[in-house]
C-alpha positions in Angstrom: 0.0 0.0 0.1 1.2 3.4 -1.1 1.7 6.5 1.3 -1.0 8.2 -0.4 -3.5 5.8 -0.2 -2.5 4.9 3.6 -3.2 8.6 4.2 -6.4 8.3 2.4 -7.5 5.3 4.3 -6.4 6.7 7.7 -8.4 10.1 7.0 -11.6 8.1 6.0 -11.3 5.9 9.3 -10.8 9.1 11.4 -13.9 10.6 9.9 -16.1 7.5 10.7 -14.3 7.4 14.5 -15.2 11.2 14.7 -18.9 10.5 13.6 -19.1 7.3 16.1 -17.6 9.4 18.9 -20.1 12.4 18.4 -23.1 9.8 18.2 -21.7 8.3 21.6 -21.3 11.6 23.5 -24.8 12.9 22.5 -26.1 9.7 23.3 -24.3 10.0 26.9 -25.6 13.8 27.0 -29.3 12.8 26.3 -29.0 9.9 29.0 -28.1 12.7 31.7 -24.5 11.4 31.6 -21.1 13.4 31.8 -17.8 12.0 30.6 -16.5 8.4 32.0 -12.8 6.7 31.6 -14.0 4.9 28.8 -15.0 8.1 26.9 -11.8 9.7 27.8 -9.9 6.8 26.8 -11.9 7.0 23.4 -10.9 10.9 23.0 -7.4 10.0 23.6 -7.4 7.2 21.0 -8.9 9.7 18.6 -6.3 12.4 19.3 -3.4 9.8 19.0 -5.0 8.6 15.7 -4.8 12.3 14.4 -1.5 12.5 15.3 -0.5 9.2 13.3 -2.4 10.7 10.3 -0.6 13.9 10.7 2.9 12.2 10.9 2.1 10.2 7.7 1.0 13.5 5.7 4.1 15.5 7.3 6.4 12.9 5.8 4.3 13.0 2.7 5.2 16.5 2.4 9.0 16.2 3.4 9.6 13.8 0.4 7.5 16.0 -1.9 4.1 14.3 -2.1 1.8 17.5 -2.1 -1.9 17.6 -1.6 -4.1 19.2 -4.3 -4.6 22.7 -2.5 -2.7 23.8 0.4 -5.6 24.8 2.4 -5.6 20.8 3.1 -2.6 21.5 5.5 -4.9 24.1 7.3 -7.8 21.7 7.6 -5.3 18.9 8.9 -3.8 21.4 11.5 -7.0 22.9 12.8 -8.8 19.3 13.0 -5.5 17.9 15.4 -6.1 21.0 17.7 -9.9 20.9 18.3 -9.9 18.1 21.0 -7.1 19.8 23.2 -8.4 23.4 22.9 -11.7 21.7 24.4 -10.0 19.9 26.9 -8.4 23.3 27.8 -11.5 25.3 27.6 -13.4 22.3 30.0 -10.0 22.3 32.3 -10.6 18.5 32.2 -14.2 18.6 34.1 -16.2 15.6 33.4 -19.7 16.8 33.5 -22.6 16.7 31.5 -22.2 20.1 29.4 -18.5 19.2 28.9 -20.0 15.8 27.2 -21.9 17.9 25.1 -19.0 20.1 23.9 -16.9 17.0 23.1 -19.6 15.6 21.2 -20.1 18.6 19.1 -16.4 19.1 18.5 -16.4 15.7 16.9 -18.9 16.4 14.6 -17.0 19.6 13.8 -13.8 17.4 13.7 -15.5 15.1 11.3 -16.5 17.8 9.1 -12.9 19.4 9.2 -11.4 15.9 8.4 -14.0 15.7 5.6 -13.1 18.8 4.1 -9.6 17.9 4.2 -10.1 14.8 2.2 -12.0 17.1 -0.5 -9.0 19.5 -0.6 -6.2 16.5 -0.9 -8.2 14.4 -3.3 -6.3 15.7 -6.4 -3.0 14.1 -5.2 -4.1 11.7 -2.5 -6.5 8.8 -3.8 -9.6 8.2 -1.7 -11.6 4.9 -0.9 -14.5 7.0 -1.8 -16.1 5.0 -5.1 -15.8 7.4 -8.2 -19.4 7.4 -8.6 -19.8 9.7 -5.7 -17.3 12.1 -6.8 -19.8 14.3 -8.5 -21.8 14.6 -5.4 -18.5 15.1 -3.3 -17.5 18.1 -5.6 -21.0 19.6 -5.4 -21.0 19.4 -1.3 -17.6 20.8 -1.7 -18.7 23.9 -4.0 -22.0 24.6 -1.7 -19.6 24.7 1.4 -16.7 26.7 -0.2 -19.4 29.4 -1.3 -20.9 29.8 2.3 -19.6 32.6 4.4 -17.4 32.3 7.3 -15.4 29.5 8.3 -16.0 27.7 4.9 -14.4 30.4 2.6 
């Protein structure tokens, strides 16, 4: 398996993991539960996973394999920082409001990773079937036209 393919597969896995963590966080929130040790462990696993993904991407950058657009680097960097920023904001408290922040952050992170996958798709192959690229490109155009964070 080539490095670009490995990087793309890690990105797809990270997106699915972040969506799962967001669902699990909202599930815990609506059951009136806070963060427990299992969720904390899963948060750490998610962050370690992103560090591995960033390490692969950095190595690819060093050896000359560049993404399709340079904004790919920004999306990747910000997705790496969102979980530590929420931890700093919540000061590590395990309460119910904090689980809501983490769950929302995981969905936001999944969106960032999805966007990063879109900006790197010209140079990095994805496991998204070719039939979905027209839909994928339409979504990228719609989100790119929105004012604010997506522009």
